[in-house]
N, C-alpha and C positions, 0 to 999 in steps of 0.2 A: 491539871488537865480537866477540861470541861466534861461533865457527865451528860451533856445534851449537845447534839449537833443536828443540823437540818440541811438537806440538799434538796432544792426544788427541782422537779423533773419537767413538768409542764402543767399549766392551768392549776388545778388543785392537787395534782399528784406530787407528793413529796416523800423523801426517805427520812424518817426520824430515827436517830440513834440515841438511845436513852439507857445509860448505865449498862452498856454492853449488849443491849437488845435493839433490834431493828424492826421498824414498822413502816409499811408502805400504805400511803393514803390515796384514795380515789384514783386507782390505776388508769392511766391514759398514755399509751405509747404509739398507737397506730392511727393515722389520719384516715378520713373517709373523703369521698369526692365532695360531699356536702358539708364537711366539718373539718376545718383546718386549725392548726395550733396558733399560728400567728407569731410564733417564737421558736427558737431552736429546742431540740429535745435534750434534756440535761443528762439522762442516763438511758441506756437500753435495758431490756429485760435480761439480756445475757450478762450485764454488769451488776445486776442485783446480787446481794449476799443471800444466804439462807435466812429467810425472814422469820421473825417471831410472830408476826401477824400481818394480815392485809385487812384494811377496813375500807368501806365505801359508804358515802353519805346518800347517794341517789342513783337511780337506774339510768340516768342520762349517759349517752355514749362517751362523753368526755369526762365522766366520773367512774365509769364501769366498763372497762375495755375488755370485752370477752375475747377478742382476737389475741390480745397480748397475754391474757391469763392462760390460754392454751399452751404458751411457750415456756412458762415458768416451770423449772424442773422439780421443785420441792413441794409438790402439791399435797401429797399424803400427810406431810408432817407440819403443814402451815395452817393455822386457824384463819378463817375468813369470817368477818363480822359485817353484816349488811343490814339494810333497813326494811327490806320486803321479802316475803316468802318466795317470790319468783326469782329474785336474785340468788337466794340460797340454793334453790333447785338448780339454777344454771351453773353455779359454782360446783355443786356435787356432780353434775353431768360431766364436767371437765376434769374430774378426779380429785377435787378438794373435799375429802371426806369429813373434814372438821368445819364445814361451812354452816353458819347458823344466823338467824335473825337475832339481833340484840335489841330488845324492846326499850323504849324510852325509860330512863331512870334505873335500868338494871346494870349490874357490874359483873365483870368476869376477871379472874386472875390469869394473866398471861404467863407469869413466872412468879417465884416466891416473893419478889419485891417489886412487882409490876402489875398494875391493874388497868382495866379499861372500863369506862362508864359511857353509856349512850345518853345523849342529851337531846331533848326535843329541839327540832330545827325547822318546824313548819311542815308543809305538805306540798307536793307537786300533784295538782288535781286532788285525788283522794288518797294518794300514797304518801306515807310518812317519809320525811328526810331525817337522817340522824346527824348530829354532831357528836364528837367524842372527846372525852378527857382522859388523858393518860397520866397515871400517878406512879412515881417511883421515888420512895423516900420522901424528901421534902420538895421534890421537883414535880410540878404539875403543868401539863400542856393542854391547851384547848385547840381543837381542830374543827372548824366549821366550813366544810367545802361548798355547801349549797344552803346558805342561810341568809335571811333578809331582815328579820325582825329583832331589833335590839332588845325589846322587852323580854324575849326568851332568855337572853343572857343576864339581864337584870334579875329575872326570876331564879335562874340557876344560882347566881351569886348570893342571893338572899338566904340560901340554905346550904351553901358549900363554901369551902375555903377558896381564897384567890388562886389564880394560876400565875405562873412565871412568864409564859409565852403564849400568845394567841395567834393562830393562823386563821385569817379571815379574808373573804373576798372583798375586792375593792372596785370592780369595774361597773357595778350598778346595772348589769345587763337587764334589758327589759324589751318586751315586744313593742311594736309600733303602737298597739293599743293594749292597755292593761298595766298592771302594777309591776314593779321590778321583781326579778327572779332572785337576785342576790344583793348584798350590801354594796353601796357605793362608798367613797372615801369618808364621808361624814358619819355614816352608820358604823363603818369599821372602827373609826376612832372612838366613837361613843361606846361601842361594844367592848373594845379593849379596856377602856376606863371602867366600864361596868364590871368586868371580870377581875379588876385589880391587877392586870398584867403589867409587867415591866417592859415587855417588848411586843410589838406587833410585827409579824411577818406577813406581808400582803401576798395573797394568792388570787387565782381567778381574775387575772388582769388582762392578758393579751386577748385580742379578738381579731381573727383573720378576715380578709375579704373572701367570703365563700357564699354559697347560696343561702345559708341561714342568716348571714349578715344583712340580707335584704329585709328580714323580718325582725331580727333582734339587734338592738343597738347598744353600744357601750356608753356609759355615763360616768367615767371616773378612772383614776389611775393611782398607782402607789405613790407617786410624787405628790399628788394632791393630798393623800392621806398624811404623808410626812409633813407637809406644810401646815396641816390642821392640828397635828398632835402636840399636846403639852403634857409633861409629867411622865412620859415614857418614850422609849426609842422606837423608831420604825426602821426595820432592816429590810431593804429592798434587795431580794436575791435574784440575780440572773439564773436561768436554768443551768444546772451543773455545778454551781458554786457552793461549796460546803462552808457552812457558818457554824461556829461554836459559841454556845451561850456562856 
């Protein structure tokens, strides 16, 4: 039986199961009039297990769903790790007593055999974005919900062991004027190789026709990443499908 399973929920929101522990990444369950998923919802908040931790890479609404966080019943016993002090304050306001900013390059123990490390993932304006690495025994997972620069992954790998699985964005989302916000297929493949991963699980792919799509455009897909990849597998997960490593 595998000690790692992944269920994608939507966008960069995924449920990670690692050696009996469960971690929710970049929670996003509720749409807004200006921000739609463009894909089905893989799980509801009510279907979530009691989580070992919740992590969020960015304060963007499709990575940090405050409406959904209100509904989760195990607030007092679930650690929440975020990238900015405002996000930590918001989580504590909703009853998450164990919410904290995890600064870049710092590590916390989630359980006796499970740790989390915050990895630099660039900035949104002046605010830092986090990526995270989860380690349990010999299994290491990289999660970069809002990351664009492959050089950050190369730098991380130069001082850390390889990971088994990388969850990286692939839609190359960018404004009409300005640089990309996240990786496209080429960068996701290069980032996976830089991390020494055996598997790429694409995230941050769907892009709905909503008011924000008039400003931000998609430039890539998971299938393009699969076509570019050599030396590792690309596992394209529809929302709600559970995959075992």
